[in-house]
SEVOTI-472643 format. One record per residue: x, y, z of N, C-alpha, C, O in turn. Coordinates in steps of 0.001 Angstrom, whole numbers, plus 500000, padded with zeros to 6 digits. Layout:
! residues N
XYZXYZXYZXYZ...
END
This chain:
! residues 254
281370929868304609282784928881304663282942929122302669284007929531302207282102928894302025282458928717300969283107930078299955283823930073298953282463931204300768283059932560300114284607932711300714285420933213299938285051932335301966286512932472302774287077931594301617287913932125300887286657930125301339287483929255300569288101929631298960289141929305298389286577930721298429287305931464297103287862932066297201288893932111296530287463933183298367288655934386298618290027933779298489290745934105297543290581932572299747291740932309299859292460931309298435293666931140298257291487930828297676292036930577296373292723931624295305293654931568294501291767932607295725292075933649294507293256934397295403293951935013294595293632934541296406294402934984296396295735934257296340296744934845295953295751932985296721297020931889296266297357932467294841298408933067294613296463932256293981296483932259292826297268933788292391298381933841291867296432934961292729297165936289292919298581936335293074299372936876292302298845935716294151300241935573294681301133934660293477302227935128293161300830933796293028301611932543292109301922933618291041303067933953290739300697934168290452301016934864289154301818936161289380302681936481288563301592936818290320302790937832290654303748937658290972304544938408290406304315936805291856305467935955291841306198935173290782307360934868291049305786934864289821306165934213288399306402935167287488307260934930286638305695936444287470305701937582286558307022938149287299308090937837286770307066938873288359308669939129288834309935938325288650311035938780288336309666937235288857310711936203288772310982936193287204312022936625286706309841935607286428310473935879284545311236937138284309312157936994283505311088938360284814311243939738284536312917939977285004313844940447284344312880939358286672314193939364286721315296938306286199316508938510286145314712937304285881315824936138285131316130937138283492317171937212282839314945937707283267315494938046281682316169938894282027317092939041281226316220939815283131316933941498283375318644941196283372319558941757282768318620939884284469320200939293284572320500938559283718321693938286283855320038938023282806320455937146281370320600938716280872321688939085281315320139939530280330320810940538279505321642941345279843322490941716279032321607941872281263322374942774281627323169942123282268324221942333281665323506941132283510324031940826284092325365940401283953325499939391283263326420940912284436327971940348284241328546940184285520328573941131286305329088938887285858330267938349286874331271939457287098331584940143286125331849939720288372333294940535288572334182939910287925334392938807288430334621940062287289336353939783286976337334939283288319337867940344288645337665938588288932338247938829290108339717938333289853340480938696290748340310937584288842341416937793287971341978939159288177343187939137288408341519940151288158341856941680287825342107941953289357343054942736289436341719941678290373341471942027291848342675941246292346342728940025292494343736942226292607345165941705293369344928941412294693345394940433295277344063942419295272343864941941296794342968940527296996343076939799297983342142940309295961341523938947296375340610938830297366340692937954298227339457939909297303338511940306298083337659939127298135336644939309298808337790937855297566336681936841297788336886936372299039336044936430299935337814935977299125338143935325300419337888935962301898337475935363302892338208937189301791338155938158302694337000938477302747336677938715303911335739938676301634334637939306301966333680937973302222333225938029303364333325937027301648332589935580301248332393935263302949331195935049303130333153935163304236332972934958305140331987936034305968331258935654306885332059937353305546331213938363306119329627938465305337328590938902305837329824937941304037329060937597303567328454936484304125327364936976304417328407935492304426327697934504305334327347934707306684326808933874307411327686935875306991327599935986308673326156937111308193325046936954308703326363937887307456325352938949307279323948938293306264322888938908306152324227936946305595323145936681305075322321935339306131321181934940305892323085934871307146322843934187308566321924934739308770320776934366308531322378936036309399321667937130310334320720937227309751319689936977310375320586937669308155319368938222307566318053936887307363316851937123307483318583935645307071317860934617306969317190933896308207316010933547308174318067933679309378317697933111309972317656934032311398317048933717312421318202934854311257318082935888312477316633936392312463315708935989313167316609937556311324315574938309311428314390937207311210313336937460311794314450935951310395313214935227310495312620934443311978311456934174312274313622934252312593313311933787314158312841934937314832311875934727315566313260936085314780313186937220315520311372937577315107310598937995315968311022937356313901309936938004313472308745936994313858307610937357313549308920935655314563308023934682314657307453935262316257307005934453317068307494935966316405307021936295318271305707936175318152305200935610319121304985936494317336303343936013317392303038934861317226303478934273316238302334934315317996302276932685318209301405932093317303301348930866317232300451933089316325299499932272315372300696932818313915300648932056312949301536933859313802301909934007312525303758933623312799304616934465312538304066932363313300305178931950313511305576931786312059306162932661311422305176930470311522305130930087310701305104930864309460306045930680308688304378931530309199304028932611307939305038933888307894305196934612306911305820934048309405306870935274309425308083934170308784308538934747307796308618933137308912309752932578308420309477932426306687310267932680305778308472932065306629308159931772304870308097933042304205308338933159303003307788933974304939307569935448304144308676936100304687308592937230304204309624936068305372311000936474305412311856936041304437312294936905303678312220934838304270312344934030303216312262934686301773313117935233301077310934934431301590310433935349300159310792936467299879311318936693298789310619937295300672311078938960300852312898938673300350313525939143299400313225937943301184314954938118301230315100937762300050316089938227299483314373937012299413314510936521298021314272937350296800315006937306295813313249938082296906312691938909295844313542940532295918313523941340294990314139940707297029314346941944297340315890942120296872316302943092296239316799940835297360318217940686297215318112940522295511319180941038295178317514940148294389317182939958293157317199941531292517317912941940291600316015942406293425315773943346292878316579944429293291316709945348292482317128944507294346318495945494294618319531945133293880320018946142293371320124944126293568321330943696292597320977944329291126321892944742290413319842944376290777319674944847289546319864946490289303320613947186288618318843946707290182318516948170290863319632948947291116319755950113290741320570948220291842321790948927291903322832949032290778323726949855290579322423947904290084323420948164289074323220948838287806324073949087286955322013949093287793321754950344286539321586951662287045321108952591286394322071951737288460322431953136289103324110953449289067324554954593289162324995952192288906326595952037288803326943952753287751326220952829286758328363953500287880329126953847287231329388952888286207329963953326285211329100951695286231329776950467285361328574950229284150328878950045282971327306950263284596326186950218283698326374951391282453326270951105281260326701952900283021326611953945282113327594953322281199327215953046280060328575953117281487330085952960280823329824951487279972329954951680278763329599950540280200329315949275279654328086949205279437328196948831278270326936949257279607325360948522279893325472947383280660324579946591280358326085947039281391326230945874281856326215945970283894326817946917284400325632945127284657325237945214285817326268944086286463326107942876286306327325944668287196328349943837287760327956942949288986327827943504290077327811941953288900327896941208290427328452940439290800328536939285290381329172941142292061329806940458292930329746940163294596328608940327295034330540939842295404330245939538296868330168940945297325329322940960298220330548941893297179330374943114297491328888943540297015328326944361297740328355943186296149326896943674295882325984942921296353324832943350296418326412941203296928325327940642297444325428940859298747324542940344299428326467941633299443326590942264301043325268942852301180324298942626301903325631943953299948324552945388299931323367945108299336322774946184299259322702944243298874321753943636298932321108942946300072319881943043300080321560942380300880321512941650302210321253943061302901320092943134303305321808943898303083321589944986303975320467945517303217319499945463303977320090946038302015318453946182301823317474945584302134316382946143302233317697944062302397316909943233302822316325943420304199315236942920304482317127944232305188316967944496306406315762945068306433314745944758307053316045946141305515315217947813305719313564947106305405312585947682305881313414945970304664312558945665304405311819944964305548310721945318305979312558943910305998311975943068306930311831943804308158311031943294308942312727945510308766311858945908309422310342946376309628309590946471310598310272946565308587309070947198307861308064946013308226306940946208308689308675944623307930307513943720307777307178943347309375306103942867309732308350943671310320307801943384311558306659944266312204306008943986313211306554945407311399305604946353312277303941945776311173302880946215311616303886945232310390302741944849309329302784943285309862301632942851309870303436942612310167303189941331310631301541940912310894300781941302311780301367940207310055300059939831310093298579940834309437297404940621309138299228941612309458298410942620308751298108942442307576296913942535307294299098942125306492299099942114305387299135940514304719299402939520305394298774940489303095298510939180302684300304939007302089301118939812302543300741938015301167301650937639300809301485938154299441302462938008298707300586938650299019300871939791297261300891941364298064301620942200297529300393941645298877300702942531299617301869942962299596302226943945298946302809942059300523303872941970301066305057942269300100305987943063300234304737941338299008305439941451297600305434943198296857306373943942296574304187943341296752304008945110296271304781946001297259305420946943296791304777945786298568305511946486299152306745946090299219307559946999299376307128945100299155309065944829298891309532945784297858310611946373297907308714945890296991309039946113295534309237947640295554310260948131295078308015948591296243308242950062296401309231950626297227309853951661296988309362949790298355310162950241299630311940949946299199312887950499299757312011949134298297313531948420298092313586949665296843314690950194296713312619950090296052313036951026294968313275952362295463314112953053294881312517952913296673313035953960297403314262954116298116314958955131298105314517952951298799315678952566299647316689952888298933317392953836299283317026952012297543318171952324296746318074953647296422318984954305296926317264954308295733317164955314295049317761956509296409318712957270296229316934956429297759317720957132299140319124957002298630319707957887298002319610955862298939321144955541298921322250955861297981323473955895298123321341956118296831322033956533295764321889958359295939322814959088295580321230958641296244321325959804296785322435960409297786323362961213297688321950959727298650323133959758300093324238960112299730324797961202299616324639958594299474326583957888299074326911958702298116327921959406298128325950958650297091326634959008295591326856960801295336327898961362294994325883961256295548325269962513295478325678963602296597326335964607296326325299963340297643325414964116298880326696963542300023327023964063301089327318962153299291328453961954299386328248961597301442329171961689302252327481961394301614326963961068303094327772960227303896327708959112303379328477960193304862328722959010305416328028958037306772327857958595307856327745956896306631326348956581307112327048955073307340326591954088306758328249954984308282328666953593308707327378952953309627326617953548310390327427951682309301325936950819310091324938951396309285323956950804309731324496952164308379323371952270307899322477952643308559321391952322308076322386953514310010321650954048310565320280954786309866319219954909310477320490955226308552319703956112307896318802955088307059317599954879307216319623954530306180318385953760305359318464952737305650318093952103304662318711952096306385318552951043306870317161950928308135315970950631308039318209951401309479316922951234310813316118952204310738314968951806310919316207953720310482315615954910310632314485954345309727313415953959310197314817954316308249314101954491307106312947953430307222311767953727307039313464951953307595312706950848307671311848951001308524310720950747308100311923951460310056311117951781310785310160952883310494309084952708311065310224953896309824309736954684309790308466954574308510307303954970308586309128953929307409308313953276306376307089952438306764305989952603306237307323951598307644306703950632308474305484951192309270304310950820309267306071952142309915304885952900310716303902953561309815302703953349309995304266954260308965303672954898307694302584953759307202301408953630307540303097953254306612302534951894306039301193951218307002300063950874306657301737951210308062300412950713309237299629951715309449298486951382309762299871953053309380298532953564309406297861954057308328296869954780308417298487953603307062297742953787306280296545952291306144295358952290305816297396951208306522296662949674306668295393949584307532294490948767307351295452950999308981295342950767310132293279950501310038292585951276309380292945949835310474291567949758310194290422950540311812290551950249313001289774951179311399289422952128312218288465951218313651287955950106313519288445951796314534287576951176315957287916949796315957287079948894315946289629949575315975290310948236316339291293948181317207292292947506316956291187948767318177291841948760319464291950947847320547292632947923321569290964946748320051291129945408320811292192944451320311292486944299319126292709943857321287294082943203320516293512941833320847293171941382321940293484941092319224293205939878319220293999938554320202295201938752320376293463937332320799294335936470321361295811936237320320297004936212320620295043936077318902296302935436318340297573936320317844298568935879317270297325937594318178298170938678318123298717938956319163299114940103319371298900937698320291299565937768321096300737936811321548300402935697321145301873936723322151302879935914322086302509934575323188301923934658324267302953933585322652303192932632323772304778932211323780305706932733323163304784930850324880306223930624325230307223930113324254308420930351324412306778929429323263307292928826322228307827929872321149308973929840320702306903930758320803307353931771320198308198933147320614308717933953319843308178933164321878308746934134322569310716933392322604311699934130322665310774931923322549311493931214322810312423931524321408313572931965321444311643931185320133312421931410318967312712932714318818313905932800318525311940934313318908312372935215319219313961935453319587314891935830318874313914935120320846315546934980321607316315934458320998317428934985321009316124933074320097316940932458319400317226933747318164318420933950317941316628934262317688316520935167316127317694936316316931318804936676316539317104936606317902317955937494318607319128937515319035319857938488319232319419935866319258320976935574319503321659935473318117322811935903318058321224935072317239321707935275315817322249936689315720323388937066315993321547937175315420321287938677315214322735939453315897323736939897315334322398939400317154323954939730318278325096938939318073326160939440318436325118937934317628326288937384317225326611937914316078327809938142316246326370938236315111326648938486313445326495939862313329326743940346312225325982940925314629326167942364314058327318942720313882327247943324312812328639942765314306329803943234313937329942943194312500330253944216311888329691941859311785329819941781310402328595942862309653328965943429308625327566943065310015326619943609309641327131945122309074327132945558307923327615945818310493327838946909310663329353947252309417329304948050308480330475946446309775331636946262308671330921946121307491331438946902306691329701945338306794329593945240305683329350946233304840329737946213303671328566947358305457328309948514305224329200949552305038328890950661304603330321949192305370331764950320304981332675949828303486333083948676303334332835950677302704333626950725301281334448949937301404335191950334302302334892948686300885336205947660300911337180948309300797338008947939301630337657949379299983338538950241300124339167950730301328340306951185301428338161950562302375339177951453303553338805949998304394337688949763304853339943949108304491339902948009305101340358948187307187340352947460308180340598949247306923341286949692308403339620950671308872339437950531310081338811951296308401337870951319308788336444950033309230335517950064310039336946948962308157336244947646308437336474946685309808335676946030310477337681946863309900338400946384311588338076946915312427337619946303313392338199948572312414337808948987313733335783948860313609335101948636314609335338949007312568333980948688312501333738947375313575332994947438314554334429946327313224334000944732313669334495945142315217333648944879316071335740945747315714336075946265317350334929946693317872334282946219318806334656947929316982334207948732318146332594947950318536332183947698319668331836947663317132330779946964317442330540945687318221329467945367318734332001944792318257331833943740319287331361944431321039330401944308321799332917945303321044332797945634322461331542946430322826331087946181323943331059947116322272329707948095322118328959947187322930328678947387324112328557945894322065327851944884322930327588944303323747326504943911324179329475944080324328329649943062325118329921943917326431330090943387327529329949945399326197330118946227327599328871946334327989328600946917329039
END
């Protein structure tokens, strides 16, 4: 018992140190390179148009995926808390990494922060949360942080390659969110898999309450999924966003 207690204490200390180091680096980078987008020069005033969509996607990511990942009765609370932790971490890191790869950074040396960038950062969170669903109950918070750092780095670089170099049209983010998150999670699960562990523990099963919370998360995701699909389309094509809203909603209710 004493050995287990010391191990838990060490894990908590490692997590606190790692989280503080990452957050300190993020704060320093935002202070040095961050710049708010000047909406006074925006003739279309996209703030009022894009903020409701950002709210929808943010609610879907934080609440929808949070409750959806609470399907295991033992890991319900940890799923909600780690979901919030990873979303906070990935949003900051994705904002910075996309800013460093943007044309504005090459011209001015600064990363632009806007509502559109927040929406794209939320979409990056979904990739990590899909992977998290595969590894729930298998990794510690420290390992989840390291996993999120690696996966977000690969995801943003892959997006830059597909969208800005190869000019691939991936409306709905089927490639870099759904497929990549699922396959990355399966690969990570294969690496973390222990031999001769075919017996499923009772703690890794679902219960009535956990299934109810998972269904609640599904309803949140279902309700806000049209905004998710529309948010992945560039703001310069409002007609395509409008069709994404309509087609996504009609496809779900048919």
